[in-house]
Biopython code that builds the backbone (N, CA, C, O; Angstrom):
import numpy as np
from Bio.PDB.StructureBuilder import StructureBuilder

atoms = [
    (1, "LEU", "N", (0.826, -1.213, 0.000)),
    (1, "LEU", "CA", (0.000, 0.000, 0.000)),
    (1, "LEU", "C", (0.854, 1.254, 0.000)),
    (1, "LEU", "O", (0.364, 2.325, -0.357)),
    (2, "GLY", "N", (2.115, 1.153, 0.389)),
    (2, "GLY", "CA", (2.989, 2.325, 0.437)),
    (2, "GLY", "C", (3.184, 2.950, -0.927)),
    (2, "GLY", "O", (3.429, 4.153, -1.027)),
    (3, "GLY", "N", (3.080, 2.148, -1.991)),
    (3, "GLY", "CA", (3.271, 2.683, -3.333)),
    (3, "GLY", "C", (2.246, 3.753, -3.663)),
    (3, "GLY", "O", (2.536, 4.673, -4.427)),
    (4, "GLY", "N", (1.060, 3.647, -3.101)),
    (4, "GLY", "CA", (0.027, 4.642, -3.369)),
    (4, "GLY", "C", (0.433, 6.018, -2.876)),
    (4, "GLY", "O", (0.108, 7.028, -3.500)),
    (5, "TYR", "N", (1.143, 6.060, -1.756)),
    (5, "TYR", "CA", (1.565, 7.353, -1.229)),
    (5, "TYR", "C", (2.766, 7.897, -1.986)),
    (5, "TYR", "O", (2.957, 9.112, -2.055)),
    (6, "LEU", "N", (3.583, 7.006, -2.560)),
    (6, "LEU", "CA", (4.777, 7.457, -3.273)),
    (6, "LEU", "C", (4.419, 8.057, -4.623)),
    (6, "LEU", "O", (4.959, 9.096, -5.002)),
    (7, "PHE", "N", (3.517, 7.414, -5.350)),
    (7, "PHE", "CA", (3.285, 7.772, -6.751)),
    (7, "PHE", "C", (1.955, 8.475, -6.976)),
    (7, "PHE", "O", (1.646, 8.849, -8.108)),
    (8, "GLY", "N", (1.168, 8.662, -5.934)),
    (8, "GLY", "CA", (-0.193, 9.131, -6.166)),
    (8, "GLY", "C", (-1.095, 7.916, -6.293)),
    (8, "GLY", "O", (-0.634, 6.837, -6.667)),
    (9, "LEU", "N", (-2.356, 8.077, -5.991)),
    (9, "LEU", "CA", (-3.222, 6.913, -5.818)),
    (9, "LEU", "C", (-3.358, 6.049, -7.069)),
    (9, "LEU", "O", (-3.155, 4.839, -6.964)),
    (10, "PRO", "N", (-3.688, 6.586, -8.244)),
    (10, "PRO", "CA", (-3.946, 5.698, -9.395)),
    (10, "PRO", "C", (-2.716, 4.896, -9.801)),
    (10, "PRO", "O", (-2.785, 3.679, -9.967)),
    (11, "ILE", "N", (-1.591, 5.586, -9.959)),
    (11, "ILE", "CA", (-0.379, 4.892, -10.400)),
    (11, "ILE", "C", (0.115, 3.964, -9.297)),
    (11, "ILE", "O", (0.538, 2.841, -9.572)),
    (12, "GLY", "N", (0.064, 4.422, -8.068)),
    (12, "GLY", "CA", (0.519, 3.596, -6.957)),
    (12, "GLY", "C", (-0.320, 2.334, -6.814)),
    (12, "GLY", "O", (0.203, 1.254, -6.540)),
    (13, "PHE", "N", (-1.631, 2.483, -7.003)),
    (13, "PHE", "CA", (-2.511, 1.317, -6.906)),
    (13, "PHE", "C", (-2.198, 0.318, -8.008)),
    (13, "PHE", "O", (-2.153, -0.890, -7.772)),
    (14, "LEU", "N", (-1.983, 0.837, -9.222)),
    (14, "LEU", "CA", (-1.639, -0.036, -10.348)),
    (14, "LEU", "C", (-0.324, -0.751, -10.082)),
    (14, "LEU", "O", (-0.233, -1.969, -10.239)),
    (15, "ALA", "N", (0.694, 0.002, -9.680)),
    (15, "ALA", "CA", (2.010, -0.594, -9.448)),
    (15, "ALA", "C", (1.926, -1.635, -8.327)),
    (15, "ALA", "O", (2.556, -2.690, -8.411)),
    (16, "ASP", "N", (1.158, -1.345, -7.292)),
    (16, "ASP", "CA", (1.030, -2.264, -6.176)),
    (16, "ASP", "C", (0.323, -3.543, -6.606)),
    (16, "ASP", "O", (0.716, -4.640, -6.207)),
    (17, "SER", "N", (-0.729, -3.398, -7.427)),
    (17, "SER", "CA", (-1.463, -4.572, -7.889)),
    (17, "SER", "C", (-0.590, -5.440, -8.780)),
    (17, "SER", "O", (-0.569, -6.663, -8.646)),
    (18, "ILE", "N", (0.139, -4.789, -9.701)),
    (18, "ILE", "CA", (1.012, -5.539, -10.601)),
    (18, "ILE", "C", (2.115, -6.227, -9.801)),
    (18, "ILE", "O", (2.414, -7.399, -10.032)),
    (19, "GLY", "N", (2.711, -5.510, -8.874)),
    (19, "GLY", "CA", (3.780, -6.088, -8.073)),
    (19, "GLY", "C", (3.288, -7.264, -7.243)),
    (19, "GLY", "O", (3.987, -8.270, -7.117)),
    (20, "ALA", "N", (2.097, -7.147, -6.680)),
    (20, "ALA", "CA", (1.557, -8.236, -5.871)),
    (20, "ALA", "C", (1.273, -9.454, -6.741)),
    (20, "ALA", "O", (1.516, -10.589, -6.332)),
    (21, "THR", "N", (0.755, -9.213, -7.949)),
    (21, "THR", "CA", (0.453, -10.324, -8.850)),
    (21, "THR", "C", (1.729, -11.045, -9.255)),
    (21, "THR", "O", (1.786, -12.275, -9.249)),
    (22, "ILE", "N", (2.758, -10.268, -9.609)),
    (22, "ILE", "CA", (4.031, -10.874, -10.012)),
    (22, "ILE", "C", (4.636, -11.638, -8.838)),
    (22, "ILE", "O", (5.149, -12.743, -9.014)),
    (23, "GLY", "N", (4.579, -11.063, -7.660)),
    (23, "GLY", "CA", (5.135, -11.726, -6.489)),
    (23, "GLY", "C", (4.408, -13.030, -6.179)),
    (23, "GLY", "O", (5.043, -14.036, -5.862)),
    (24, "ALA", "N", (3.083, -13.018, -6.270)),
    (24, "ALA", "CA", (2.318, -14.231, -5.996)),
    (24, "ALA", "C", (2.601, -15.296, -7.045)),
    (24, "ALA", "O", (2.717, -16.478, -6.722)),
    (25, "THR", "N", (2.712, -14.874, -8.308)),
    (25, "THR", "CA", (2.998, -15.828, -9.379)),
    (25, "THR", "C", (4.372, -16.446, -9.184)),
    (25, "THR", "O", (4.541, -17.657, -9.331)),
    (26, "ALA", "N", (5.362, -15.608, -8.852)),
    (26, "ALA", "CA", (6.715, -16.120, -8.651)),
    (26, "ALA", "C", (6.744, -17.097, -7.477)),
    (26, "ALA", "O", (7.386, -18.144, -7.561)),
    (27, "ALA", "N", (6.059, -16.767, -6.390)),
    (27, "ALA", "CA", (6.036, -17.649, -5.229)),
    (27, "ALA", "C", (5.343, -18.966, -5.574)),
    (27, "ALA", "O", (5.762, -20.031, -5.119)),
    (28, "PHE", "N", (4.287, -18.892, -6.373)),
    (28, "PHE", "CA", (3.564, -20.097, -6.769)),
    (28, "PHE", "C", (4.444, -21.000, -7.622)),
    (28, "PHE", "O", (4.501, -22.212, -7.411)),
    (29, "LEU", "N", (5.134, -20.388, -8.597)),
    (29, "LEU", "CA", (5.996, -21.178, -9.477)),
    (29, "LEU", "C", (7.156, -21.786, -8.697)),
    (29, "LEU", "O", (7.523, -22.938, -8.928)),
    (30, "LEU", "N", (7.735, -21.019, -7.773)),
    (30, "LEU", "CA", (8.840, -21.544, -6.973)),
    (30, "LEU", "C", (8.353, -22.669, -6.058)),
    (30, "LEU", "O", (9.065, -23.649, -5.838)),
    (31, "GLY", "N", (7.148, -22.525, -5.530)),
    (31, "GLY", "CA", (6.625, -23.536, -4.626)),
    (31, "GLY", "C", (6.287, -24.839, -5.340)),
    (31, "GLY", "O", (6.324, -25.907, -4.730)),
    (32, "ARG", "N", (5.961, -24.760, -6.615)),
    (32, "ARG", "CA", (5.578, -25.954, -7.368)),
    (32, "ARG", "C", (6.768, -26.854, -7.651)),
    (32, "ARG", "O", (6.633, -28.077, -7.672)),
    (33, "THR", "N", (7.927, -26.258, -7.867)),
    (33, "THR", "CA", (9.073, -27.053, -8.318)),
    (33, "THR", "C", (9.693, -27.844, -7.176)),
    (33, "THR", "O", (10.668, -28.566, -7.383)),
]
sb = StructureBuilder()
sb.init_structure("model")
sb.init_model(0)
sb.init_chain("A")
sb.init_seg("    ")
for serial, (resi, resn, name, xyz) in enumerate(atoms, 1):
    if name == "N":
        sb.init_residue(resn, " ", resi, " ")
    sb.init_atom(name, np.array(xyz, "f"), 0.0, 1.0, " ", f" {name:<3s}", serial, name[0])
structure = sb.get_structure()
């Protein structure tokens, strides 16, 4: 959520959502192997 305060709400929310998705995907792929 800190990204929203750094970049302004719309961009920060987008960056946070994308980052969370990438992080979850990476953790899922690492956990599968």
